[in-house]
C-alpha positions in Angstrom: 133.3 42.5 -155.9 132.1 43.3 -152.7 128.8 41.4 -153.5 130.5 38.7 -154.5 132.3 38.0 -151.2 129.2 38.7 -149.4 127.2 36.2 -151.4 130.3 33.6 -151.2 130.2 34.1 -147.2 126.6 33.4 -147.0 126.5 30.3 -148.9 129.7 29.2 -146.9 128.0 29.7 -143.6 124.8 28.1 -145.1 126.7 25.2 -146.0 128.3 25.1 -142.8 124.9 25.1 -141.1 123.6 22.3 -143.2 126.5 20.3 -142.8 126.3 21.0 -138.8 122.8 20.2 -139.0 123.2 16.2 -140.6 124.6 13.7 -138.4 124.4 10.2 -137.9 124.9 8.1 -135.0 126.0 4.5 -134.9 124.6 2.3 -131.6 125.3 -1.3 -131.8 124.4 -4.0 -129.3 126.7 -5.7 -126.6 126.7 -8.8 -129.1 127.6 -6.4 -131.8 124.9 -8.3 -133.9 122.4 -5.5 -134.0 123.1 -2.0 -135.3 120.9 0.9 -135.2 121.6 4.1 -137.2 120.1 7.1 -136.1 120.1 9.9 -139.0 119.4 13.5 -138.1 118.5 15.9 -140.7 115.5 17.8 -141.3 113.8 14.9 -139.8 114.7 12.2 -137.4 114.9 8.4 -138.5 116.2 5.0 -137.0 117.4 2.0 -139.2 117.8 -1.6 -137.5 119.9 -4.0 -139.1 120.7 -7.6 -137.7 123.9 -9.0 -138.8 123.5 -8.5 -142.8 119.7 -8.4 -142.4 117.8 -5.4 -142.6 115.4 -5.6 -139.7 113.8 -1.5 -140.1 114.4 0.5 -142.9 114.7 4.1 -142.2 111.6 4.8 -140.1 110.8 8.4 -138.9 110.0 9.7 -135.0 108.4 13.0 -134.5 106.3 14.3 -131.2 103.7 17.0 -132.1 102.8 19.4 -129.4 100.3 22.4 -129.2 100.8 25.3 -131.2 102.5 22.9 -134.1 105.5 22.4 -132.4 106.8 19.5 -133.9 109.7 17.8 -131.7 111.8 16.1 -134.5 110.9 18.9 -137.7 114.5 20.4 -138.5 115.7 19.0 -135.2 119.0 20.8 -133.7 121.3 18.7 -131.7 123.1 19.7 -128.7 124.8 17.2 -127.4 124.7 13.3 -127.1 125.8 10.8 -124.2 126.5 7.0 -124.8 126.5 4.5 -122.0 126.7 0.7 -121.5 124.8 -0.9 -118.6 125.4 -4.4 -117.6 122.9 -4.8 -114.5 120.1 -7.4 -113.7 116.8 -7.0 -111.0 114.6 -9.2 -109.3 111.6 -10.5 -110.6 109.6 -12.3 -108.0 106.6 -12.7 -109.3 107.4 -13.6 -112.9 109.0 -16.4 -115.0 112.1 -16.3 -113.6 113.8 -14.9 -110.4 115.9 -11.9 -112.0 116.1 -10.3 -115.5 119.7 -9.7 -117.0 119.3 -6.1 -118.2 122.0 -5.5 -120.7 122.5 -2.8 -123.4 123.8 0.2 -124.8 122.3 3.4 -124.7 122.5 6.7 -126.9 120.8 9.8 -125.4 120.5 12.9 -128.2 119.8 16.1 -126.6 117.7 18.4 -129.3 117.2 22.4 -129.1 113.9 23.0 -127.7 114.2 21.0 -124.5 113.4 17.5 -125.9 115.6 14.4 -126.1 115.4 10.7 -127.3 116.7 8.1 -125.6 117.7 4.9 -127.7 118.9 1.5 -126.3 119.9 -1.4 -128.2 119.9 -5.0 -126.4 121.1 -8.5 -128.0 117.5 -9.3 -128.5 116.2 -6.0 -130.0 115.9 -2.2 -129.7 113.6 0.3 -128.3 113.5 4.7 -128.3 111.6 6.7 -126.3 110.8 10.6 -126.3 111.7 12.7 -123.0 110.8 16.0 -122.8 111.9 18.8 -120.2 109.3 21.7 -120.5 108.8 24.0 -117.8 105.1 23.9 -118.4 102.4 21.3 -119.3 102.0 20.6 -122.7 99.4 18.9 -125.1 100.2 16.2 -127.2 98.6 16.5 -130.6 100.3 13.6 -132.1 103.0 11.1 -132.2 104.6 9.8 -135.6 105.6 6.3 -135.5 106.6 4.7 -138.6 107.9 1.2 -139.3 109.4 0.8 -142.7 110.6 -2.5 -144.6 112.7 -3.1 -147.6 110.4 -6.1 -148.5 106.7 -7.1 -148.6 107.3 -9.8 -145.7 104.5 -11.7 -144.5 103.1 -10.6 -141.0 100.7 -11.8 -138.0 98.6 -9.2 -137.2 95.7 -8.8 -134.7 93.3 -6.4 -136.2 90.6 -4.5 -134.4 87.4 -6.8 -135.2 85.4 -7.1 -131.8 84.1 -3.6 -132.3 82.4 -2.3 -128.8 80.9 0.4 -130.4 81.0 0.4 -134.4 81.6 3.8 -134.7 84.7 4.1 -132.8 87.5 1.6 -133.7 89.4 2.4 -130.3 86.7 0.8 -128.2 87.6 -2.9 -128.4 87.8 -6.1 -126.1 91.6 -6.4 -127.8 90.8 -10.3 -128.8 91.8 -11.5 -132.2 93.4 -14.1 -134.3 96.7 -13.6 -135.9 95.7 -13.1 -139.7 98.6 -14.1 -141.6 98.8 -11.2 -144.3 101.5 -9.6 -146.1 102.7 -5.6 -145.2 101.0 -4.4 -148.5 97.9 -6.9 -147.6 96.9 -4.8 -144.4 93.2 -5.3 -143.9 91.1 -2.7 -145.1 89.0 -0.4 -142.9 90.2 -1.5 -139.7 93.6 -1.0 -137.4 95.7 -3.3 -135.9 96.8 -3.3 -132.1 100.2 -4.7 -130.8 102.2 -6.7 -130.3 102.2 -7.8 -134.2 104.9 -10.0 -135.5 107.0 -9.9 -139.1 108.8 -12.6 -140.7 111.7 -12.3 -142.4 112.0 -15.2 -144.2 115.4 -16.7 -142.8 114.4 -17.8 -139.6 114.6 -14.3 -138.1 111.6 -12.8 -137.1 110.6 -9.3 -135.2 107.6 -8.6 -132.7 106.9 -5.1 -132.3 106.1 -3.7 -128.8 105.1 -0.7 -126.9 106.1 -0.5 -122.9 105.8 1.6 -120.0 102.1 3.1 -121.4 101.5 5.7 -118.8 99.5 8.7 -119.1 99.2 8.2 -122.5 97.3 6.4 -125.0 98.3 2.8 -126.6 99.7 2.8 -130.2 97.8 1.3 -133.2 99.0 0.9 -136.6 97.6 1.2 -140.0 99.4 1.0 -143.4 101.2 3.8 -144.7 100.6 5.4 -148.3 103.2 3.3 -149.9 102.0 0.3 -148.3 105.5 -0.9 -147.4 105.2 -0.3 -143.9 103.0 1.0 -141.1 102.4 4.3 -139.4 100.7 5.3 -135.7 97.3 5.6 -134.9 96.0 6.8 -131.2 92.7 7.1 -129.8 92.0 10.7 -129.0 90.9 12.1 -125.3 87.7 11.3 -124.7 85.3 14.1 -123.8 81.8 12.9 -123.9 80.8 9.3 -122.9 77.9 7.1 -122.0 76.7 3.9 -121.0 76.3 1.2 -123.6 77.6 -2.2 -124.8 77.2 -5.3 -123.0 74.2 -5.1 -120.6 74.9 -1.3 -120.7 78.2 -1.4 -118.7 80.7 -0.2 -121.0 81.6 3.4 -121.4 81.3 4.6 -124.8 82.8 7.6 -126.4 81.0 9.7 -128.6 83.1 12.9 -128.9 87.1 13.0 -128.6 89.2 16.1 -128.2 91.3 17.0 -130.9 94.5 15.9 -128.8 96.1 12.7 -127.0 96.7 13.8 -124.1 97.5 17.2 -121.8 100.3 15.8 -119.5 103.3 17.2 -117.6 106.2 19.0 -119.6 108.9 17.1 -118.1 108.4 13.4 -118.7 109.2 10.4 -120.3 107.1 9.0 -123.0 106.4 5.2 -123.8 109.0 2.9 -125.3 108.6 2.0 -129.5 110.4 -1.5 -129.2 111.3 -4.2 -131.5 112.2 -7.6 -130.2 114.6 -9.5 -132.9 114.7 -13.2 -132.8 117.2 -15.5 -134.8 115.0 -17.9 -134.3 111.3 -18.8 -133.4 111.7 -20.3 -129.9 113.6 -17.5 -128.3 110.6 -15.6 -128.7 108.9 -17.6 -126.1 111.5 -16.7 -123.2 111.6 -12.9 -124.0 112.0 -10.0 -121.6 112.1 -7.1 -123.0 108.7 -5.5 -121.5 110.1 -6.1 -118.0 113.3 -4.5 -118.9 111.7 -1.2 -120.0 109.2 -1.0 -117.5 109.2 1.3 -114.6 110.6 -0.5 -111.5 107.8 -1.6 -108.8 106.6 1.2 -107.0 105.5 -1.4 -103.9 108.3 -1.8 -101.7 107.1 -4.7 -99.6 105.3 -7.1 -102.0 105.3 -9.9 -99.3 101.4 -9.7 -99.0 101.1 -10.0 -103.1 100.0 -14.2 -103.2 99.9 -15.5 -106.7 98.3 -18.9 -107.2 95.5 -20.4 -108.9 91.4 -19.6 -109.1 88.7 -21.9 -109.1 86.2 -20.3 -111.8 82.5 -20.0 -111.9 81.7 -18.3 -115.0 82.9 -20.3 -117.8 81.2 -23.9 -116.7 77.8 -21.8 -115.8 78.3 -22.3 -112.2 77.2 -26.0 -113.5 78.0 -28.5 -110.3 75.7 -31.6 -109.8 75.4 -34.6 -107.9 74.5 -32.5 -104.8 71.4 -31.9 -103.0 70.8 -28.1 -103.7 70.3 -25.7 -106.8 73.6 -24.7 -108.2 73.9 -21.1 -109.2 74.7 -18.0 -107.9 74.1 -18.5 -104.3 76.1 -19.1 -100.8 75.8 -23.0 -101.3 77.3 -23.5 -104.6 80.0 -21.0 -103.6 80.6 -23.0 -100.7 80.7 -26.0 -102.7 83.7 -24.0 -104.8 85.7 -23.2 -101.7 85.6 -26.9 -100.4 87.0 -28.3 -103.7 89.4 -25.5 -103.9 90.4 -26.3 -100.2 90.7 -29.9 -101.0 92.8 -29.2 -104.0 94.8 -26.6 -102.5 93.6 -23.8 -105.0 94.8 -20.3 -103.5 91.6 -18.5 -104.5 87.7 -18.7 -105.7 86.4 -15.5 -107.9 82.9 -14.8 -107.6 82.2 -13.6 -111.3 79.4 -11.6 -112.6 76.2 -11.9 -110.7 77.2 -11.5 -107.0 76.3 -8.1 -107.0 73.9 -5.5 -109.0 76.2 -4.8 -111.8 75.8 -1.2 -111.9 76.3 -0.9 -107.9 78.7 -3.6 -106.3 77.9 -2.1 -103.1 74.7 -4.1 -103.5 74.8 -7.8 -103.0 72.7 -10.5 -104.8 70.4 -11.3 -101.5 71.0 -15.1 -102.4 75.1 -14.4 -101.6 76.1 -14.1 -98.3 79.4 -12.7 -99.0 80.4 -12.0 -95.3 79.8 -15.9 -94.6 81.6 -16.7 -97.4 84.9 -14.6 -96.5 84.3 -16.4 -93.3 84.3 -20.0 -94.6 86.6 -19.2 -97.0 89.1 -18.2 -94.6 88.5 -21.4 -92.3 89.2 -23.3 -95.4 92.6 -21.1 -96.4 90.8 -20.2 -99.5 90.6 -16.1 -100.6 88.1 -14.9 -102.4 88.6 -12.5 -105.5 85.2 -10.1 -106.9 84.4 -9.3 -110.4 83.4 -5.7 -111.4 83.1 -4.1 -114.4 85.3 -1.1 -114.4 82.4 1.1 -114.8 80.9 0.4 -111.6 84.2 0.1 -109.9 85.4 3.8 -111.1 82.4 5.2 -109.4 83.9 5.4 -106.1 87.3 2.9 -106.3 89.0 4.1 -103.0 85.7 3.5 -101.3 85.0 0.5 -102.7 88.2 -1.5 -102.5 88.7 -0.1 -98.9 85.1 -1.5 -98.1 86.1 -5.0 -99.4 89.6 -5.4 -98.1 88.2 -4.5 -94.4 85.8 -7.6 -95.1 88.9 -9.9 -96.5 88.4 -9.9 -99.9 91.8 -10.9 -101.5 91.4 -8.8 -104.8 89.7 -7.8 -107.7 88.8 -9.2 -111.2 87.9 -6.0 -113.4 86.3 -6.6 -116.6 85.1 -4.5 -119.8 87.6 -1.6 -119.9 87.6 -2.2 -123.4 89.8 0.8 -124.3 93.3 2.1 -124.1 93.1 6.1 -124.4 95.0 8.1 -122.1 92.1 8.4 -119.9 91.6 4.7 -119.4 95.5 4.3 -119.0 95.4 6.9 -116.0 92.4 4.7 -114.5 94.2 1.7 -114.6 97.2 2.9 -112.8 94.8 5.0 -110.0 93.2 1.4 -110.0 96.7 -0.5 -109.1 97.8 2.4 -106.7 94.5 2.5 -104.7 94.3 -1.6 -104.6 97.8 -1.3 -103.3 97.0 0.8 -100.5 94.2 -1.4 -99.4 96.5 -4.8 -99.9 94.4 -6.2 -102.9 95.5 -8.1 -106.3 94.3 -7.3 -109.2 93.2 -9.1 -112.8 92.6 -6.8 -115.5 90.2 -8.6 -117.8 88.7 -7.0 -120.7 91.7 -5.3 -120.8 94.3 -4.2 -123.5 97.4 -5.7 -123.8 99.9 -5.4 -120.7 102.8 -2.8 -121.2 104.9 -3.2 -118.2 102.7 -1.9 -115.3 103.2 -5.6 -114.2 106.5 -4.8 -113.0 105.7 -1.1 -111.9 102.6 -2.3 -109.8 103.1 -6.2 -109.0 99.7 -6.5 -107.5 98.5 -6.5 -110.9 98.6 -10.4 -111.6 96.9 -10.7 -115.0 95.7 -9.3 -117.8 93.4 -10.4 -120.8 93.8 -9.0 -123.8 93.8 -12.4 -125.6 91.3 -14.5 -127.1 91.2 -17.2 -124.6 89.3 -20.0 -123.7 85.8 -18.4 -123.0 86.0 -17.7 -126.8 85.3 -21.6 -127.3 82.0 -21.7 -125.7 80.4 -20.3 -128.9 82.9 -20.2 -131.7 83.3 -23.6 -133.5 85.0 -22.0 -136.8 88.2 -20.5 -134.6 91.3 -22.7 -134.7 91.8 -22.6 -131.4 95.2 -25.1 -131.0 96.7 -23.0 -133.9 96.1 -19.7 -131.9 97.4 -21.3 -128.8 100.5 -22.0 -130.5 101.3 -18.4 -131.8 100.5 -16.3 -128.6 103.4 -17.7 -126.7 105.5 -16.4 -129.7 103.5 -12.8 -129.6 100.9 -11.6 -127.2 102.8 -13.2 -124.1 105.7 -11.3 -124.8 103.5 -8.2 -123.8 103.2 -10.0 -120.3 100.9 -12.5 -118.6 97.4 -13.4 -120.1 94.1 -14.2 -118.7 93.5 -17.4 -121.1 91.6 -19.3 -118.4 92.8 -22.8 -119.4 91.5 -25.9 -117.7 88.6 -27.7 -119.8 88.0 -31.6 -118.8 85.7 -31.8 -121.6 88.0 -32.2 -124.8 87.0 -32.6 -128.1 88.8 -33.6 -131.6 88.3 -31.0 -134.3 85.6 -32.8 -135.9 83.6 -33.3 -132.5 83.7 -29.7 -131.1 80.3 -28.4 -130.3 79.5 -24.9 -128.7 78.1 -25.1 -125.5 77.0 -22.8 -122.7 76.7 -25.0 -119.7 78.8 -27.9 -120.4 81.6 -26.1 -122.4 84.5 -28.0 -124.3 87.9 -26.9 -125.3 89.4 -27.8 -128.9 92.3 -30.2 -128.5 93.3 -32.9 -126.3 93.5 -33.3 -122.5 97.0 -33.0 -122.4 97.0 -30.0 -124.5 95.1 -28.0 -121.3 97.4 -30.0 -119.2 100.2 -28.2 -120.6 99.0 -24.7 -121.0 99.4 -24.4 -117.2 103.6 -24.6 -117.9 103.1 -22.7 -121.4 101.1 -19.6 -120.5 102.3 -17.0 -118.0 99.6 -15.9 -115.7 100.8 -15.6 -112.0 97.1 -15.7 -111.3 95.8 -18.8 -113.3 92.3 -19.6 -114.0 91.0 -23.3 -113.9 87.9 -22.8 -115.8 85.8 -25.9 -115.6 83.6 -26.8 -112.7 84.3 -28.4 -109.3 82.5 -31.2 -110.7 84.2 -31.9 -113.6 87.4 -31.6 -112.0 86.3 -33.8 -109.3 85.6 -36.6 -111.9 89.1 -36.3 -113.5 90.8 -35.8 -110.2 94.4 -37.2 -111.7 94.1 -34.4 -113.9 93.3 -32.1 -111.1 96.0 -33.3 -109.1 98.3 -32.5 -112.0 97.1 -29.0 -112.6 97.2 -28.2 -108.9 100.8 -29.1 -108.4 101.9 -26.4 -111.3 103.0 -23.1 -109.7 102.0 -20.0 -111.5 105.3 -18.0 -110.8 108.9 -19.7 -111.7 112.5 -19.3 -110.7 113.9 -20.4 -114.4 112.4 -20.7 -117.9 113.9 -22.6 -120.9 112.5 -22.6 -124.2 112.7 -25.9 -125.7 111.8 -25.9 -129.1 108.7 -24.5 -131.5 107.6 -22.9 -134.8 105.2 -19.9 -134.6 101.3 -21.4 -135.3 102.7 -25.2 -135.4 104.1 -26.1 -132.1 106.0 -24.8 -128.9 107.7 -26.5 -125.9 108.9 -24.7 -122.8 110.3 -26.1 -119.5 110.0 -24.1 -116.4 111.8 -24.2 -112.7 110.3 -23.6 -109.3 112.8 -24.4 -106.3 114.0 -27.7 -107.2 111.2 -28.9 -109.5 110.9 -28.6 -113.1 107.8 -28.3 -115.2 107.7 -28.8 -118.8 104.4 -28.3 -121.2 104.2 -28.9 -125.2 101.2 -28.2 -127.3 100.8 -28.7 -131.1 98.2 -27.0 -133.6 95.5 -29.5 -135.6 98.5 -31.1 -137.1 99.7 -34.4 -135.0 103.6 -34.5 -134.9 106.4 -36.0 -133.0 108.6 -33.9 -130.9 111.6 -35.0 -129.0 112.2 -33.4 -125.5 115.7 -32.9 -124.8 116.6 -33.1 -120.9 119.7 -31.2 -120.9 118.6 -28.1 -119.0 118.5 -30.3 -115.9 121.3 -30.4 -113.7 124.0 -32.7 -114.8 125.0 -35.7 -112.7 121.5 -36.2 -111.3 118.9 -38.5 -111.7 115.0 -37.1 -111.8 112.0 -38.9 -112.2 109.2 -37.4 -114.3 105.5 -37.8 -113.8 104.6 -37.3 -117.7 101.2 -37.2 -119.3 100.9 -37.8 -122.9 98.0 -38.1 -125.4 96.8 -41.5 -125.6 97.0 -43.7 -128.8 93.4 -42.8 -129.5 93.1 -39.3 -128.5 92.6 -38.1 -132.1 89.3 -39.1 -132.2 88.6 -39.4 -128.1 90.3 -36.1 -127.2 90.0 -36.9 -123.3 92.3 -40.0 -123.9 95.7 -39.6 -122.2 98.4 -42.2 -120.8 100.1 -41.4 -117.4 103.9 -42.7 -116.6 106.6 -42.3 -114.2 109.9 -42.5 -116.3 113.6 -41.7 -114.7 115.4 -39.1 -116.5 118.7 -37.4 -116.7 120.4 -34.6 -118.5 121.4 -37.0 -121.3 117.7 -38.0 -122.0 116.2 -37.8 -125.0 112.3 -38.8 -125.1 110.3 -38.8 -128.5 106.5 -38.4 -127.9 103.6 -38.4 -130.5 101.4 -35.5 -130.0 97.7 -35.9 -131.6 96.0 -33.0 -133.5 95.6 -30.6 -131.3 97.7 -32.6 -128.7 100.0 -32.0 -125.6 102.4 -33.1 -123.3 103.1 -32.1 -119.7 105.5 -33.1 -117.2 106.6 -32.5 -113.6 110.4 -33.4 -113.3 111.7 -34.1 -109.9 
């Protein structure tokens, strides 16, 4: 009898412990449409629904530290805290003046000195791990799973451009989006973020990460059941060698068995999902900004966004001149004269102005100090190109040297990795550039994850298959890609796409060319990109000669700012077309583009202030733009908030406006 009572009490105690251990938490968005359910059992998982639609099926999360400590395995809840935040913050170098930051938050504190913080916004949800360990920790792995209830279609950017065939994690992060079902994930590769899932009822979700610091970037692959995705990360590099293009990459040939050794008390990157009820809403999303760390630069008055006359894409191809064009002082003075005449803020000196392996040694044909003085006289700043490898040989010394000479910034290229060592290097360069009041454009770079808010002197990032690829890739469907990235890649942040081609070609007429490159699609398509694509440091890719021959188009481009006070998403469908309006001071700028399908679009001007008349300078595709892609029509039209105008966009076409 005594043994029976003992067994009963033991079973009762175990059942009580189990019932206390298994817990569910519910967190809803401010508008009550999105619900996140967090289940704590022997593992931790979350489920996301939007109204009646299941966005994310139960998906586990955990963090594995050294000595096989798994944060998320048999977790014990200590307590939890709910908060509601309704605030905003200023964003002076962005697509709008300020960002509303309205969310509900749940923080669950667990035994073993860790927490998970969940936030639910009207436009999505996110979570991150937080550790409170007294000593430094080694992160061996993070389990991020994304499960779905149906085999939905996805738009995935796969790792295809391998800089090291033996290492999938050495990549340019440039890829078209492949439309495949979840179960059809491309074999023998990985996908990088952001990517999109289509729920077939107009709703879509884009998966992102934010606040990536002292940590590797997230990749995904299919899970074992092919019903979702699971995480992959590049492990910490331990042995590197020169290689890749012109031997200026650092290739990894040995990695550690961990992701990063880091502080024991810290926050980890956000795992975020943007949920949209219609496609257009994706083109004006602020999730990464909302999740990023605030600016570390108190005085940003020295950070000047603007446009850049660029040399590389057009192969320094200027003509009708009395000197030999090329990487030399006379050519760059010509670029500076062009920039000054058209009120373009910067000229970039791309590769060739210095030795590639040692940027403290100049090309003898380029008198850099004379060019800096000439640019200052003409009110044009100079930006220097450097490989990441060359810059990091003596980052602080190099930046100080050129800042003291009067250089305004650096275009840093060929990073091609996002392991923790590279991510830390990006932060290091950003801080040191800040110390010397230098702006940065990270080319050959992984996608932005919020550092653009933390260090607003970083004005641009590549991580996009931009116009430079058009020079050699006749089979790429560029207008389709142009009509896709505003809904996916642009959610992560600015894009160094480098628009501005003045030689434009219909689909059947496009030909690759190194020295006289052209774009796929119409002239108006190119003009519209200056409004549609976010880039506080926006390139003008064609040569000064080409721009001066097309002065009317150049005048239009020169007038479009690169940061804005307000953004309005007008209309769009992923991969088909997009139209966006942006406001700076009291002037509106509007861009619309289509894929290779010609279509009619109607512009509803209801975003304009009611009761006022406006004058719209409009560039639209000409009647013959389907064959002669340079054909356009310019007109001046009076509009107001009640106006609706319908335009035919040619195949690969566009529409661009300035509305005063």
